[in-house]
N, C-alpha and C positions, 0 to 999 in steps of 0.2 A: 734500264728498261729493256726487256727482251723484245724480239721481233713481233710476236703475236700481240703483245700489249700495245706496241707502236701502231700496228695496223688497226687495232680496235679503237685507239684514240683518234687516228686519222679518219676512220669511218664515221665516228661520232661527230667530229667537226664538220665533215662534208654533209652529213645528214642535217645538222642544225642549219647550215648555210642554205641548203636546198629548200628547207621549210621556209626560211625567211624570204628567199627569192620567190617561191610560189605564193606566199601570202602577199608579198609586194605586188606581184602581177595581178592577183585577184582584186586587191584594193584599187589598183589603177584601173582595172576593167570596170569595176563597180562605179568608180568616179566618172569614167568616160560615159557609161550607160546613163547615169543620172543626168550628167551635163547635156548629153545629146537629147535625152527625152525632154528636159526642160527647154532646150533651144527649140525643139519641134513644137512644143506646147506654146511657147511665146510667139513663134512664127504663125501658127494656126490662128491664135487669138489676136495677132498683131499688137502684142503688148511687149514693150521693150523698156521696162522700168529701170534697167541698169544703165540706160543711156541718158545723158543730160544734153539737151539741145538748147543752144543759145539762140533765141529767136528775136530778131529785130522787127518792130512793128511801127509803121508810120502811115500817114495818109498823104497821097500825092495826086494832085489835080482831082480830088474827090474820090479817089480809089484807095481802098485799104491794101497796103503792101505788107507782105510777110516774107522775110528772108532769113536764112540760117547763117549766123556768124561763124559758128563752129559746133561740133558735137564731140563729146568725150564720154568715157566711162565715168559713172558717178564716183567710183572709188578714186579716180585720178583727181577729182575736184575736192571731195570732202575728206580726203587724206587717210582715213582709217575705216576699217570695216564696221565698227559699232556705229559711227556717225552715218555711214552710207546706209546701214540697215534701218536706221530711224527714218531717213529720207524715203527709202523704198516703201516702208510700211505706211507712211503718210501718203505717198503717191497712190498706192493701192486703195487707200481709204477715201481718196478724193472722189467727188461726185459731180454730176452735170450741174447741179445747183450751186456747188461750191468747189471750183477747181483749184483753189489756192491750198497749198500744203498746210495741214494743221500741225504745227510744231510748237514746242514750248516757247512761250514768250521770252523767258530768260535766256534761252539758247538760240533764238532765231537769228540774232545778229551774227553769230559765228558761222552759221550755214551761208547766209547771204554774203558775208565777208569773203568766204572761200570763192564764191562766184565772182565777186568784185575783183579779187586778185587775178583771176584768170582773164577777165575782160580787160583789166588794166594792162596786163602783159601783151594782149593782142594789139593794143593801141599805144604801145611804148614809144614808137617813133614820134607820134604826135605830141606826147607828153614831153619828150626830150626837146623837140623843136620849140615848144612853148617856153620851156625852162631857159632856152638859149635866146629868147626874144625874137625868134623867127615867126613869121605870120602863119597862123593856123586858124582853123574853124573849130570852135568848141561849143558844146551844149551840155546841159545837165539832163541826165537820164535817171530813170528809176528801174530797179530790177526787182522781180518778184518770182517766187518759185510756184509753179503750177503743174497740174497733171489733168488735162482736159479729159472728160469722160462721156461725151455725147454719143448717142446711139449710132449716128452716121459718121463718126470720126474714123479716119482711115487707119490710124495707129496711135497707141497710147505711149507717151514718153514723159519723163520729167522734163519740164521746160523752164528755162530761166528767161522770163519775158523781159525784154529790154525795150523801153519806150521813153521818148522825151517827156520830162516832167510837165512841160507846158502843154503838151498834147493830152496826157492822161487827165490832167486837172481841168481841161477844157474840151472834152470830147463833144463833137457835134451832136445835136439832139436826133437828127435824122441819120439813118444807117447809110454809110458810104457805099459806093459801088464796090463789087467784089471781083477779084481776078478769077476765083473759082467758087462754085456754088457752096461747097462745104466750108468756105471761109466765114460763113455766118457764125460758126462756132467760136471763132476767134473774136469776132465783134462782140458777141455775148460775154466772152471772158474779159475783154477789155472794159466793158461797161461795169462788170462786177468788180474788177480791180479798182476802177475809179471810185466806186462806192466804198469799198473796203479801205482804201487809202485814207479816207476821211475818218473812218471808225477805228481802224487797227493799223496805224502807220508803221508799227514795228515789223509788219510783214513785208516791208519795202526797204530798200537801201538806195541812197542817192549817190551818184558818181558823175564826175565830169569826164567826158571823152573828147579828145582833140585829134584832128586829122590835118 
């Protein structure tokens, strides 16, 4: 191969690599722009469907209490993108009248079991103590996937509702006191969950938590 041919070959290789680099930067820029725009849209509308909030609910001295146990990206809990996309689609379709995620009955257990595994891991110490015969406090809880959609809701997220089974199946007839005015939304959700548990128990999963 003579020198001119060598230079020509090198120039061709460099040109191809430059094109690949430019295309790579363009695609990266487009991806950043779309992601940034989506994030701004979500912030403006206060919609964070990609987040899964583990929400503990109970009544203490006549007051409804809501506390976050943890919050994770949905994809960390449901393990793969197709499963996560199904959950997010159901979350967006949830309404004020029906905040429980509408998922296939035959698949519902798998989604709830992913939530159960995360919760069980959080309370691993209590489970180990119980297995070793050490004194613990245990209770049976129900978990349910929701996405509340009331007009005065501060933000929309997928929520794994966690509530003692004995409380959900025996909610007081009268509304409890509320820590915050907008907590009336949660009370409405819990009453709806109590009704749905009787009609569609597959939307709930039972687990024992020990501390």
